[in-house]
N, C-alpha and C positions, 0 to 999 in steps of 0.2 A: 552729467556735470559734478556729481558728488563721487569722491573718494574718501577712503579711509583717513581719517586724521594721522599726521606724522606723530612719533612719539614725543618729540618736543613739545607739540601743542597739547598733547594729551597730558603732559606733566604740568604744562602752564594752566590748563583749565582746571586740573586738581587742586593747584594751590589756589586759584581764584574761588573754586567752590569751599576750599577748606576755611578760607578768610571770610567767605559769606556766612558760612555755618557759625563760626567764633564770634562773629559780630551780632548775629542774631540768637546767642546762646542755644544753638540746636546741636544736637549729637553728630559728633563725626564717626558715623559706624563704617565698618569695612564693605558692609552691603551698598551702602549709597555710593561709595566710590567705585564698586564693581558695577553698578548700574551706569554711572557716569563714563566709564571706561568702554562699555558695550556700545554706547550710543556714539561714542567718538571713533569706534573701531568700526561703526556700521557706515552702509551707503545709503545716501537718500531718505526718503520718508518710511515711517514706522509708528505703529500705533503701540500702547503700553502692554499689549498682549505679545506683539512681535518680539519685543526686547525681553518680556517674562519668559517665553518659550524659546528664544535663543540661548537665554541664560542656561534655562533647563536642560536643554541639549547640550550645551557645553559643560554640564555637570556642577553648575554653580547653584548653590542652594540659597534662593532668595524668595520671598513672599511677593505674592503679587500686589498687595498692599504697600509693600515697600517700594516696588516699581512705581506704582501711581504716585504716592507721596514723594518720592526722589524726582519725579518728573514735573511735580509741581514746584518743588523748590529750584530745579534747574531752570524752569521758565521763569519764576521770580528774580533769579539773579542774573538772567540773562545769557546763560549758556546753552539754551534751548528754545526754540521757537515753536508754538503751538498754533496749528492750521486746521482749517476745517474748509474741507473742500465740497460744500454744497449739501452734506449729509449730517447727521447728529454725531458721528465719531469725530474725535480729535485725530489728528496726526501729527506728528512732530518730527523735527529736523535739527541737527545741531546748529548753532548760531554764531560760535566764535571761529575766527579764521575761515569763514565760508563766504564764498563770493555771493554778493547780492544777486539776486535771481527771481524770476517771476515764474507763473504756473500756468499752463494749458489743460484743462481737466475735461475729459469724455463724460457726457452725461449718462452714456449707455453703460459703459463697462467700469468707469471710475479711473480708467488709465491717467496719470498725471507725469506731464512733459514739463521739465524744467528748461527755462531758457533764459538768455542774458542779452538785452539789446542796450547799448549805450546811451541811444536816444531817450530812453525812459529816465534816466539819470539827468539828463539835459532838460527835459520836461520838468521833473522834479524841481530842479534848480530853478526854473523860470517861474513855475508857481510859487515857489517861496519868496522870490522877489515880488511879484506881482501883490502877494498878499503879506507881505512884511513878516514872513516866518523863515526861522531856519529849520527846515525839513531834514530831520535825522534818518528816517528811514520812511520805506513805503512796503505794502502788500498789494500785488496785483495778480488776479486770477481772470482768466478768460475761461469760458464754458463752451463746448461744442461737442460734435460728434466725431469720430475716428473716420477718417476717409478709406483707411483699410477695413472695410465691414468684416472681414473674415477673420483677421486677428481681433478685432473687438468682439465679435460673437465668441471665438475661442476664449479670451480672457474673462469675458463674463460668465460662460458656461464651467470654468474651471476653478471658479473661486466664489464661495459664498460671501466673501469679503472682497474688497476692491483690490485689482492689481495697481500698486504703484510702481512706478518706474524710478529707478534711482538717478 
């Protein structure tokens, strides 16, 4: 479901982030913007180390602390969403210009599948009406086991960390 963002979207989120940093009297460092660009050029879910190593592999010198701190700022300003799929580790995904979707997570291998079903939006609207709320967003995670047990076992064996589908 996820695809890298278009260049115009990347320029727009950079402007949003620039304004957010300026309003909060935060420094506008090139490294922070490189982290933002890396996130918006990536697919799907990632953890902080994924971004750090991707940037290192691409020749970008940035500290692990800068990646973690920048992720916190991006979550605060609404450009990145933080997810926790049943374990203690956080995963992230871009939030701007990204279609509302939900997740199915395998309890065995950690495989994450994104899906979109318009009926969930209808339920959200109905719940809002019933309870007198204007619901702005939601987060829905289903947990289960992969039906393809061979692929599940392969994913589990091939990584000490969870295999996250884009």
